[in-house]
C-alpha positions as CSV (number, residue, x, y, z in Angstrom):
1,M,-17.1,-64.9,37.7
2,L,-14.3,-63.6,39.9
3,Y,-12.9,-61.6,37.0
4,H,-16.2,-59.8,36.4
5,L,-16.6,-59.0,40.1
6,L,-13.1,-57.6,40.3
7,M,-13.6,-55.6,37.1
8,T,-16.8,-54.1,38.6
9,V,-15.0,-53.2,41.8
10,H,-12.1,-51.8,39.8
11,V,-14.3,-49.5,37.6
12,T,-16.3,-48.4,40.6
13,A,-13.2,-47.5,42.5
14,C,-11.9,-45.6,39.5
15,L,-15.0,-43.5,39.1
16,L,-15.3,-42.8,42.8
17,L,-11.6,-41.9,43.0
18,I,-12.1,-39.4,40.1
19,L,-15.2,-37.9,41.9
20,I,-13.4,-37.6,45.3
21,I,-10.4,-36.0,43.8
22,L,-12.5,-33.5,41.9
23,L,-14.4,-32.6,45.0
24,Q,-11.3,-31.7,47.0
25,T,-10.1,-28.1,46.9
26,G,-6.7,-27.3,45.6
27,R,-3.9,-26.2,47.8
28,G,-3.6,-22.8,46.3
29,A,-7.2,-22.6,45.2
30,G,-6.1,-21.1,41.9
31,L,-4.2,-18.2,43.3
32,A,-0.8,-19.4,42.1
33,V,-2.0,-18.8,38.5
34,F,-2.0,-15.1,39.0
35,G,1.3,-15.0,40.8
36,G,0.0,-14.8,44.4
37,G,-0.7,-17.4,47.1
38,T,2.6,-19.3,46.8
39,D,3.4,-18.6,50.5
40,S,0.0,-20.0,51.5
41,L,0.7,-23.4,49.9
42,I,2.5,-24.6,53.0
43,N,-0.1,-23.6,55.5
44,T,-3.2,-24.5,53.5
45,P,-5.3,-27.4,55.0
46,T,-5.7,-30.3,52.5
47,G,-9.3,-31.0,53.2
48,S,-11.3,-33.1,55.5
49,S,-10.1,-36.2,57.2
50,F,-12.8,-38.2,55.5
51,M,-11.7,-37.1,52.0
52,R,-8.1,-37.9,52.6
53,K,-8.9,-41.4,54.0
54,A,-11.4,-42.1,51.2
55,T,-8.8,-41.1,48.6
56,G,-6.2,-43.4,50.1
57,I,-8.6,-46.3,50.4
58,L,-9.8,-45.9,46.9
59,A,-6.3,-45.5,45.5
60,G,-5.2,-48.7,47.3
61,T,-8.3,-50.5,46.0
62,F,-7.5,-49.3,42.5
63,A,-3.9,-50.5,42.7
64,A,-4.8,-53.8,44.2
65,T,-7.5,-54.6,41.7
66,S,-5.2,-53.6,38.9
67,L,-2.6,-56.1,40.0
68,V,-5.0,-58.9,40.6
69,L,-6.8,-58.3,37.2
70,T,-3.4,-58.4,35.5
71,L,-2.5,-61.7,37.1
72,L,-5.9,-63.2,36.4
73,S,-5.8,-62.3,32.7
74,S,-2.3,-63.5,32.2
75,R,-3.0,-66.9,33.9
76,S,-6.3,-67.6,32.2
77,E,-7.1,-68.1,28.6
78,M,-7.9,-64.4,28.0
79,R,-6.2,-63.0,25.0
80,S,-5.5,-59.4,24.0
81,V,-6.1,-58.0,20.5
82,T,-2.4,-58.3,19.7
83,N,-2.5,-62.1,20.4
84,R,-5.1,-62.7,17.6
85,F,-2.6,-62.0,14.8
86,P,0.6,-63.9,14.3
87,A,3.9,-62.1,14.8
88,P,5.5,-61.0,11.5
89,T,8.4,-63.1,10.4
90,A,11.5,-61.9,8.8
91,P,11.5,-62.3,5.0
92,A,13.8,-65.0,3.6
93,P,17.0,-63.6,2.1
94,Q,16.9,-63.4,-1.6
95,S,19.6,-65.2,-3.6
96,A,21.7,-63.4,-6.1
97,P,20.1,-63.1,-9.6
98,T,21.2,-65.8,-11.9
99,T,23.1,-64.9,-15.1
100,P,21.6,-66.0,-18.4
101,T,23.3,-69.0,-20.0
102,K,23.0,-67.6,-23.5
103,P,24.4,-64.1,-24.2
104,A,21.9,-61.6,-25.5
105,P,22.1,-60.9,-29.3
106,A,24.1,-57.9,-30.3
107,P,22.0,-54.9,-31.5
108,Q,22.1,-54.5,-35.3
109,K,23.3,-51.2,-36.8
């Protein structure tokens, strides 16, 4: 139950973080692509205070839920796809070929 709740919070934080980041304006607003606007990068405001705080809170939530979900999945009986198959073992070394006890017959001319 806790795992599913944290997964829901994690996915929601991820989607909201993507949305908030895409809504923010860039520092150069695309002017650096054409060679101008590099001097305005230092003085350009980075957006509203709400957007900055929301980005920080969502990033912290994303990081925290990532760590907690990792700990929960490693301590419980959850298995990944790679755990379903056994690890390959090294092949046994082959012994030298045995020599025949009888010599082969000589070819006839």
